[in-house]
C-alpha positions as CSV (number, residue, x, y, z in Angstrom):
1,M,-0.4,0.2,0.2
2,S,1.6,3.6,-0.6
3,K,1.6,5.9,1.6
4,S,-0.2,9.2,0.8
5,K,1.6,12.6,0.1
6,P,2.1,15.2,2.6
7,A,0.0,18.2,1.4
8,D,2.1,20.3,-0.7
9,H,1.3,23.8,0.3
10,A,2.4,26.1,-2.3
11,T,0.2,23.9,-5.7
12,E,-3.6,23.0,-5.3
13,P,-5.4,21.7,-7.9
14,M,-6.1,23.4,-10.8
15,L,-10.0,24.1,-10.2
16,P,-10.6,27.7,-10.0
17,R,-11.1,29.4,-6.6
18,P,-13.7,31.7,-5.9
19,V,-12.4,35.6,-4.0
20,R,-15.2,34.1,-1.1
21,E,-12.4,31.6,-0.8
22,I,-9.0,33.0,-0.9
23,K,-10.2,35.3,1.2
24,A,-11.2,32.5,3.9
25,L,-7.5,31.6,3.6
26,G,-5.7,33.0,6.4
27,T,-1.3,34.5,6.8
28,A,-0.6,30.6,8.0
29,D,-1.6,29.4,4.0
30,T,1.0,32.9,2.8
31,G,3.1,31.1,-0.2
32,R,0.4,29.2,-0.8
33,V,-0.1,28.4,-4.6
34,F,-3.8,29.2,-6.0
35,H,-5.5,29.5,-9.6
36,S,-9.0,31.7,-10.5
37,V,-10.6,32.9,-12.9
38,L,-11.8,36.4,-12.1
39,L,-12.9,39.8,-14.6
40,I,-9.8,42.4,-14.4
41,R,-12.7,45.1,-12.5
42,R,-10.0,48.3,-12.8
43,L,-6.1,48.2,-14.0
44,S,-4.3,51.7,-14.0
45,L,-0.2,52.4,-14.7
46,K,1.4,53.6,-11.9
47,T,4.7,54.8,-10.8
48,A,6.9,53.6,-7.8
49,S,8.7,56.5,-5.4
50,N,11.5,55.0,-7.0
51,G,10.7,55.2,-10.5
52,N,9.9,52.1,-11.5
53,P,6.7,51.2,-13.2
54,F,4.1,49.0,-12.3
55,L,0.2,47.3,-12.0
56,S,-2.7,48.0,-10.5
57,L,-5.1,45.6,-10.6
58,E,-8.7,44.8,-9.0
59,F,-9.5,41.3,-9.7
60,G,-12.9,40.4,-9.0
61,D,-16.1,37.6,-9.2
62,R,-19.8,37.7,-8.3
63,T,-18.0,36.9,-4.7
64,G,-16.5,39.6,-4.1
65,S,-13.1,41.7,-4.8
66,F,-9.0,41.7,-3.8
67,T,-6.2,44.5,-5.6
68,T,-2.5,43.5,-5.9
69,N,0.3,44.5,-8.2
70,A,2.4,43.7,-10.6
71,F,6.0,45.2,-11.2
72,S,8.1,45.9,-14.2
73,D,10.3,42.8,-13.4
74,H,7.1,40.5,-13.9
75,P,7.5,38.6,-16.7
76,Q,4.4,39.1,-18.7
77,F,3.9,43.2,-17.6
78,D,3.8,44.6,-20.9
79,A,1.4,41.6,-21.8
80,I,-0.8,42.5,-19.1
81,K,-0.7,46.7,-18.8
82,T,-2.7,46.2,-22.6
83,L,-5.3,43.9,-21.8
84,P,-8.9,45.7,-21.0
85,E,-10.5,46.1,-18.1
86,G,-14.3,44.4,-17.8
87,S,-12.0,40.9,-19.0
88,A,-11.6,37.5,-18.1
89,A,-8.8,36.4,-17.2
90,R,-7.0,32.8,-16.1
91,I,-4.8,33.9,-12.7
92,E,-2.6,32.1,-11.3
93,A,-0.9,34.0,-7.8
94,K,0.7,33.1,-4.3
95,L,-1.2,33.9,-1.4
96,D,0.2,37.0,0.4
97,F,-0.7,39.7,2.3
98,Y,-0.1,43.2,3.0
99,N,-1.0,45.4,5.4
100,G,-3.1,41.8,6.7
101,R,-5.0,42.5,4.0
102,L,-5.3,39.9,1.1
103,S,-2.8,41.4,-1.7
104,P,-1.9,38.2,-3.4
105,K,1.8,38.2,-5.6
106,L,0.5,37.6,-9.0
107,G,1.8,35.1,-11.1
108,K,1.0,33.1,-15.2
109,V,-1.4,35.8,-16.4
110,T,-4.2,34.7,-19.1
111,P,-6.5,36.3,-21.0
112,L,-9.5,34.3,-21.5
113,T,-12.1,35.1,-24.1
114,E,-16.1,34.2,-24.4
115,A,-15.7,31.5,-26.2
116,D,-13.7,30.3,-23.3
117,L,-16.4,31.3,-20.6
118,A,-19.0,30.1,-23.1
119,A,-17.5,26.8,-23.3
120,S,-17.2,26.3,-19.4
121,P,-20.9,25.6,-18.2
122,G,-21.5,27.9,-14.8
123,L,-17.7,30.1,-16.0
124,L,-19.4,33.4,-16.3
125,E,-22.5,33.1,-14.3
126,N,-19.8,32.7,-11.5
127,L,-18.4,35.1,-12.8
128,V,-20.2,38.4,-12.7
129,E,-21.7,39.2,-9.6
130,A,-25.8,40.4,-9.4
131,P,-28.2,41.2,-6.6
132,P,-29.4,39.1,-4.1
133,E,-33.2,39.9,-5.1
134,N,-34.2,38.1,-8.0
135,P,-34.2,41.1,-11.0
136,D,-37.2,39.5,-12.5
137,A,-39.6,41.0,-10.0
138,L,-37.2,44.2,-9.1
139,W,-38.5,44.7,-12.4
140,T,-41.8,44.7,-11.9
141,E,-41.9,46.8,-8.4
142,F,-40.1,49.1,-10.1
143,N,-42.5,49.1,-13.5
144,A,-45.4,49.4,-10.7
145,F,-43.4,53.2,-9.5
146,I,-44.1,54.1,-12.3
147,D,-48.0,53.2,-12.9
148,D,-48.7,54.5,-9.7
149,I,-47.9,58.2,-10.9
150,K,-50.5,60.0,-10.5
151,H,-50.2,63.1,-12.9
152,D,-50.4,61.8,-16.1
153,E,-47.8,64.0,-17.6
154,L,-45.1,62.8,-15.5
155,R,-46.1,59.6,-15.7
156,M,-45.9,59.6,-19.0
157,T,-42.6,61.0,-19.5
158,V,-41.8,58.7,-17.1
159,R,-42.5,55.5,-19.1
160,G,-41.2,56.8,-22.3
161,V,-37.4,58.0,-21.4
162,I,-37.8,54.2,-20.1
163,E,-39.4,52.7,-23.1
164,E,-36.1,54.2,-25.3
165,I,-33.7,52.9,-23.0
166,G,-35.5,49.8,-22.6
167,E,-33.5,46.6,-21.7
168,S,-30.2,48.2,-20.4
169,F,-31.8,49.7,-17.7
170,R,-32.6,46.0,-16.7
171,V,-29.3,45.0,-16.8
172,S,-27.0,47.3,-15.7
173,A,-24.8,48.6,-13.6
174,A,-25.2,52.0,-10.9
175,A,-21.2,52.6,-10.6
176,V,-18.5,50.8,-11.9
177,A,-16.8,50.9,-8.1
178,M,-18.3,53.2,-5.5
179,H,-21.5,50.8,-5.2
180,H,-24.0,48.4,-7.2
181,A,-21.6,48.2,-9.5
182,Y,-22.9,44.9,-11.0
183,R,-25.0,43.2,-13.3
184,H,-28.9,44.6,-12.6
185,G,-27.4,47.3,-10.3
186,L,-29.2,50.2,-11.2
187,L,-32.5,48.6,-11.0
188,E,-31.5,47.6,-7.8
189,H,-30.9,51.0,-7.0
190,T,-33.2,53.1,-8.3
191,T,-35.9,50.9,-6.3
192,H,-34.4,50.5,-3.4
193,M,-34.9,54.6,-3.2
194,A,-38.7,54.4,-4.3
195,R,-39.3,51.7,-1.5
196,A,-37.5,54.7,0.8
197,A,-38.9,57.1,-0.8
198,Q,-42.5,55.9,0.0
199,A,-41.5,55.6,3.5
200,L,-40.3,58.9,4.0
201,F,-43.3,61.1,2.4
202,P,-45.8,61.2,5.4
203,V,-42.3,63.0,7.1
204,Y,-41.3,65.3,4.8
205,P,-45.5,66.3,3.2
206,E,-43.1,69.8,1.8
207,V,-42.0,66.9,-1.4
208,N,-44.1,66.7,-4.0
209,A,-44.9,63.0,-3.6
210,D,-45.5,62.0,-7.7
211,L,-42.6,65.0,-8.8
212,A,-40.1,63.1,-6.4
213,M,-41.1,60.2,-7.1
214,A,-40.2,61.0,-10.6
215,G,-36.9,61.9,-10.3
216,I,-36.2,59.3,-8.7
217,L,-37.6,56.6,-11.1
218,V,-34.9,59.0,-14.2
219,H,-32.4,60.1,-12.1
220,D,-29.5,57.6,-12.8
221,T,-30.9,57.0,-16.5
222,G,-27.9,57.9,-17.4
223,K,-26.4,55.7,-16.9
224,T,-27.0,52.8,-20.0
225,I,-25.4,55.5,-22.2
226,E,-22.4,56.2,-19.6
227,Y,-21.2,52.8,-19.2
228,E,-20.3,49.8,-21.4
229,G,-19.1,46.7,-21.3
230,A,-20.5,42.8,-20.9
231,L,-19.1,41.5,-18.0
232,S,-18.0,44.8,-15.8
233,A,-18.9,48.5,-16.4
234,R,-16.6,50.9,-17.6
235,R,-17.3,54.7,-19.1
236,G,-17.6,54.4,-23.3
237,R,-16.9,57.8,-25.1
238,K,-20.4,59.9,-24.5
239,G,-19.2,58.7,-20.3
240,I,-16.0,60.5,-20.5
241,L,-17.3,63.1,-22.6
242,Q,-20.7,64.4,-21.2
243,G,-21.2,62.2,-18.2
244,H,-24.8,60.1,-16.4
245,V,-25.8,63.6,-15.1
246,V,-25.9,65.3,-18.3
247,L,-27.7,62.5,-20.6
248,G,-30.1,62.0,-18.2
249,Y,-31.1,65.0,-18.2
250,Q,-31.3,65.0,-21.7
251,L,-33.2,61.7,-22.3
252,V,-35.7,63.7,-19.3
253,R,-35.7,66.6,-20.9
254,K,-36.6,64.8,-24.9
255,H,-39.4,63.6,-22.9
256,G,-40.9,66.1,-20.9
257,L,-41.4,68.0,-24.1
258,K,-43.0,64.6,-26.1
259,A,-45.0,64.3,-22.6
260,R,-46.4,67.9,-23.2
261,L,-45.2,67.6,-18.9
262,D,-46.2,71.6,-18.2
263,A,-42.9,73.8,-18.2
264,D,-42.5,74.6,-14.6
265,L,-42.3,70.8,-13.8
266,L,-40.1,70.2,-16.2
267,E,-37.9,72.2,-14.9
268,R,-37.8,70.9,-11.7
269,L,-38.0,67.7,-13.3
270,E,-35.1,68.3,-15.0
271,H,-33.1,70.2,-11.8
272,I,-33.7,66.9,-9.7
273,V,-31.4,65.2,-12.3
274,L,-28.8,68.2,-12.2
275,S,-28.4,67.6,-8.7
276,H,-28.8,63.8,-7.3
277,Q,-25.1,63.8,-7.4
278,G,-25.2,66.1,-4.1
279,E,-22.3,67.9,-4.3
280,P,-19.5,69.2,-7.7
281,A,-17.6,67.4,-6.8
282,W,-19.2,64.5,-7.3
283,G,-20.8,65.6,-10.2
284,A,-23.5,67.0,-9.2
285,A,-24.2,70.1,-12.1
286,I,-25.8,72.6,-9.6
287,Y,-26.5,72.1,-5.8
288,A,-29.6,70.5,-5.0
289,A,-32.6,74.1,-4.6
290,T,-35.9,72.2,-4.0
291,P,-37.9,69.8,-1.7
292,E,-37.9,67.8,-4.3
293,A,-35.0,67.4,-5.2
294,V,-32.5,67.4,-1.8
295,F,-35.1,64.8,-1.2
296,V,-34.2,63.0,-4.4
297,S,-30.8,63.6,-3.7
298,M,-31.1,62.9,0.4
299,V,-32.2,59.4,-0.3
300,D,-29.4,58.7,-3.5
301,N,-27.1,59.4,-1.1
302,L,-28.8,57.1,2.3
303,D,-28.7,54.4,-0.2
304,A,-25.7,54.2,-2.1
305,K,-23.6,54.6,0.8
306,M,-26.5,51.3,2.8
307,G,-25.2,49.6,-0.7
308,M,-21.8,49.7,0.3
309,V,-22.8,48.8,3.3
310,Q,-24.7,45.3,2.1
311,R,-22.5,44.4,-0.4
312,A,-19.7,43.9,2.2
313,L,-21.9,42.1,4.6
314,R,-22.6,39.8,1.2
315,Q,-19.0,39.2,0.5
316,A,-17.6,38.9,4.2
317,A,-15.4,35.6,4.2
318,D,-16.3,33.5,7.7
319,G,-14.8,34.7,10.5
320,E,-13.9,38.1,9.0
321,E,-14.6,41.3,11.8
322,F,-14.1,44.0,9.3
323,S,-14.4,44.6,5.4
324,E,-11.4,46.3,3.4
325,R,-11.5,50.1,3.5
326,L,-14.4,51.6,1.2
327,P,-13.5,55.0,-0.2
328,G,-16.9,56.1,-0.2
329,L,-17.6,55.9,3.5
330,N,-13.8,56.4,4.1
331,S,-14.4,53.9,6.9
332,Q,-13.5,49.7,7.4
333,V,-17.5,48.6,8.0
334,L,-18.0,45.9,11.0
335,L,-19.2,43.0,9.9
336,T,-20.0,41.4,12.8
337,P,-24.1,41.8,14.1
338,P,-24.6,42.6,17.2
339,H,-25.7,41.3,20.3
340,T,-29.6,42.0,20.4
341,A,-30.8,38.7,22.8
342,Q,-32.2,40.2,26.0
343,P,-30.6,38.6,29.1
344,E,-33.0,35.9,30.9
345,K,-34.5,37.3,34.1
346,T,-33.9,35.7,37.0
347,V,-37.7,35.4,39.7
348,E,-37.1,36.3,42.9
């Protein structure tokens, strides 16, 4: 009888590991070689303090993401820097950590085509992140919010915008990286905002509910034009040159005029779209200056930040106490739930 070989910490089977499993490995596994099939979510060429170039990369799948660097002495440096963001690759890497955070040492990188992905059942589905809620149910709920707008011309304006952008709104991400940055993320984000608004309308009677709801449903529609990419969202030509705020304004104005929306209401609806980002530094064309615009901007900010929290909680590895620092929050997120169990009362 042959004895089984002792486990080799430097190698493992060629089965691709999801990011959640990679993150679950601890510092005791440093140096272990792993293989995975991941999306290149971000890739940028930077310069180190010594003047040498290096690549900063973010890899991810539907279970999470991690960042790492490839330096100029990497044998595939020139090939890797030409890979497009949003493309898929099979990677080999060694587990490593930097300041307590996962930062693997990148080994071999093999680009994959759409045909390569299609040839392996389930591979594409494992790459593309999606919301936890059923997209069909979200789409039905979203359309019900449109139908519930009582003002005819406002409802017709919103319906016209959505009919023009069609399926792209249903599947688009809501961002490249910050929040709801995955397939159907825009639909999820907008529907969550509509739910929150419905709950808050009784608290703020000064806000015209129909106008605010219309603003919520169209505020990010320009992102369907701003972004492109089948596997991962990236800004296209119009997104770079105009941005989703201007693109959304153009959509709303076109369909508001077509629906013969009152000039005052159209201006107010356009203002919601132009100001919803909150600050010019964040992409707003103007500061919010009507009750409805202030309301929509705040609800947008609330759901964007809570979306970051929800995603961090979903992607947390078992036993992980804190998330990585989230740029949109300028903080890490505590991942463990609060202790809410009530102590048992003693009977005297």
